[in-house]
C-alpha positions, -999 to 999 in steps of 0.1 A, spaced: 0 0 0 13 35 -9 8 61 18 -1 96 6 -5 128 27 -27 152 8 -20 188 4 -38 210 28 -60 239 17 -73 265 41 -109 277 35 -120 312 46 -154 327 45 -181 345 64 -205 326 86 -232 333 60 -212 314 34 -206 282 53 -229 262 31 -209 272 1 -177 266 20 -188 230 27 -196 226 -10 -161 237 -20 -146 214 7 -162 185 -11 -148 196 -44 -113 197 -28 -117 162 -15 -127 150 -50 -94 165 -62 -75 146 -35 -68 177 -14 -74 181 23 -97 210 31 -90 229 63 -122 251 69 -119 280 93 -148 266 114 -130 233 121 -136 227 158 -99 219 166 -84 248 146 -89 277 170 -86 266 206 -97 286 236 -72 312 248 -55 315 214 -51 348 196 -70 344 163 -48 365 141 -15 349 154 -31 315 149 -39 325 113 -3 334 107 7 300 120 -18 283 98 -5 302 67 29 285 73 16 250 75 -10 247 47 -1 244 10 -28 267 -4 -59 287 6 -93 296 -9 -114 326 2 -151 330 -6 -159 366 -16 -196 369 -12 -222 397 -8 -218 396 29 -222 432 40 -239 464 27 -215 494 30 -217 530 20 -193 537 -9 -192 571 -28 -227 582 -22 -242 547 -28 -246 514 -10 -228 483 -23 -222 447 -12 -187 435 -3 -171 405 14 -168 404 51 -139 426 62 -121 398 81 -122 376 49 -105 404 30 -79 407 58 -72 370 59 -69 368 21 -42 395 22 -24 375 50 -24 343 30 -13 359 -2 17 373 16 26 338 29 17 317 -1 16 339 -31 -13 348 -54 -13 315 -72 -18 295 -40 -42 319 -22 -72 323 -45 -106 339 -46 -139 321 -51 -164 348 -58 -202 343 -54 -226 369 -67 -213 404 -74 -195 417 -44 -174 449 -47 -137 442 -48 -108 466 -41 -94 481 -72 -60 466 -63 -76 432 -70 -88 440 -105 -71 419 -131 -67 389 -108 -85 358 -121 -109 342 -97 -133 313 -96 -169 324 -101 -191 299 -82 -223 319 -86 -255 299 -92 -255 287 -128 -217 285 -130 -211 256 -106 -199 231 -131 -174 255 -146 -162 265 -111 -156 228 -102 -136 223 -134 -115 254 -127 -108 242 -91 -98 208 -104 -73 223 -128 -60 245 -100 -56 215 -78 -36 196 -105 -13 225 -109 -7 226 -71 5 190 -72 29 197 -101 45 227 -83 52 219 -46 52 249 -24 85 263 -12 82 284 19 108 310 11 96 346 12 91 373 38 82 358 72 86 322 61 122 327 49 132 337 84 115 306 97 135 282 75 170 297 71 186 264 62 166 259 30 170 271 -6 146 264 -35 155 242 -64 139 234 -97 123 203 -83 120 211 -46 145 225 -21 179 218 -6 198 222 26 234 218 37 250 199 65 288 196 69 294 204 33 270 178 21 240 192 2 207 174 10 182 178 -18 145 170 -15 131 164 -50 94 160 -58 88 137 -87 94 100 -95 127 83 -92 125 69 -127 121 104 -142 150 121 -123 178 135 -145 208 118 -130 244 120 -140 255 83 -142 292 93 -140 289 109 -106 257 94 -90 243 61 -78 206 53 -75 194 34 -44 165 11 -51 146 -6 -22 141 -43 -23 128 -71 0 149 -96 18 146 -121 -11 156 -98 -39 129 -116 -59 111 -107 -91 88 -83 -73 117 -60 -68 124 -58 -105 91 -62 -123 65 -45 -101 60 -11 -116 40 0 -85 73 0 -65 101 25 -68 126 -2 -78 103 -18 -103 93 15 -119 130 24 -123 141 -10 -137 112 -11 -162 120 24 -174 158 20 -177 161 -17 -184 131 -26 -205 128 -63 -212 159 -70 -191 145 -70 -156 152 -107 -152 188 -103 -163 193 -75 -138 178 -97 -111 202 -125 -120 232 -101 -116 220 -91 -82 216 -128 -72 250 -136 -85 265 -108 -63 248 -124 -33 264 -158 -39 286 -155 -8 260 -141 15 246 -163 43 211 -175 34 181 -184 55 154 -205 39 120 -191 47 91 -216 46 59 -205 30 25 -223 33 18 -243 2 47 -228 -18 84 -234 -23 107 -218 4 126 -186 -5 162 -178 2 164 -147 24 196 -126 24 185 -106 54 171 -71 58 199 -45 56 217 -64 28 229 -42 -1 242 -50 -35 262 -25 -57 261 -29 -95 286 -8 -115 271 0 -149 252 -33 -153 241 -47 -187 263 -22 -206 243 7 -191 259 38 -175 239 34 -143 253 28 -108 228 10 -87 225 0 -51 198 -25 -43 190 -23 -6 169 -49 13 147 -27 35 117 -49 39 111 -84 54 83 -105 41 72 -130 67 38 -143 77 16 -130 92 29 -94 86 38 -95 50 61 -68 37 73 -47 66 101 -23 73 115 -16 108 128 19 113 161 5 126 166 -11 92 166 23 75 196 33 97 214 0 89 208 4 52 220 40 52 252 30 70 258 3 44 252 28 16 277 52 33 303 24 32 296 16 -5 299 52 -17 331 56 3 346 25 -13 335 35 -48 342 72 -43 307 81 -55 299 118 -49 261 117 -52 232 94 -45 195 94 -53 170 75 -32 132 73 -27 116 72 8 130 39 20 104 18 38 74 38 26 48 24 3 54 -14 1 74 -13 34 43 -2 52 59 28 70 39 61 68 56 85 44 62 112 69 78 88 94 99 72 66 111 107 55 119 117 91 138 85 98 157 85 65 168 121 69 179 114 105 199 84 93 216 105 66 225 132 90 238 107 115 259 90 89 274 123 79 285 129 115 308 100 113 344 112 109 370 102 83 368 87 49 349 98 18 317 118 22 290 125 -3 287 159 -18 250 155 -26 221 133 -14 188 135 -32 157 122 -14 130 118 -40 95 123 -27 71 104 -49 49 130 -66 31 117 -97 15 142 -121 -20 150 -111 -18 134 -76 -7 146 -42 29 141 -32 37 115 -5 45 145 18 33 181 14 62 203 5 56 226 34 57 198 59 89 184 43 105 217 46 96 220 82 111 185 90 143 192 71 148 226 88 141 211 123 165 181 119 193 200 102 191 227 129 191 200 156 221 181 141 240 214 136 235 223 172 243 188 186 275 183 165 292 216 172 
């Protein structure tokens, strides 16, 4: 099973527009986004300052929608007009400052007066009679969000995450002269320099055909893309490399036993099958009844330590890896990300020997679907862990 954490979208409106807000929330769920309506009972707790809480929320969500409706009648230049509730206008400005105008958008209902500074900004018109068009516009906007993960990097947010810099596919940080990249995409689509980089592909303890031919897994998708029709030959190379490994026969009910090489085992292939690729197959998951495929968090640390030794022996300056243990390993994506990052930072603290110049952690983010981890949450975790390790290792 693949674990996804949907992008979060804050919803702001007046009390009078709650019915329409709930309708938009349903549209967001249909688009695989997580709505965060302002009236959520757990959002504003007793004793909190509402405005300060809104600032905090603007740093943790990926986008926001504000309903501009004909909420209030006001006197304007010798006439009365309808305009959105004043706190909705204020909150819209706050979220635009935090997220940018493409991620904090207006959903207009009726014909409320808008400030002249907002003229020229495209909005979604969800007035009666335009509902279907509004849903289509929101769906297209949602798809664009998933293609361009949010980078928290301007004004107030930049100060909050001083360790991060934006990149074309995500963001990066630095720890002890090693650059740690978080790339949003799919491992098989990454542009990787084979002369300087190795690709880590997660496997199970048996290194069986599922690791090479199942396109639903990171390893299978990579192998099928870069070694079409040769998955079996690549598997045989891996099994040949494991010839001197200790083996445990694992009995299976009604089926032939399988040879386990143990979780934590890693195999390095240097340009296999006349390719330019450098591959590291890492057994991160066990597969025993009754649990099936499972990754223990300690295994991620063991695998990263083994990878550290391999790249030191081979003098490899850069590696790319998906979230080890997530998906088929059964670990929730955010926990796998946190554990993997901690293991990488811990490995970098070890003194002596060759050290990587770049580590690329690839967060699975297929086109039109939410990333495994929202970009804002990933940035928060990287900033926290890098800050912690920097302080602890001085």
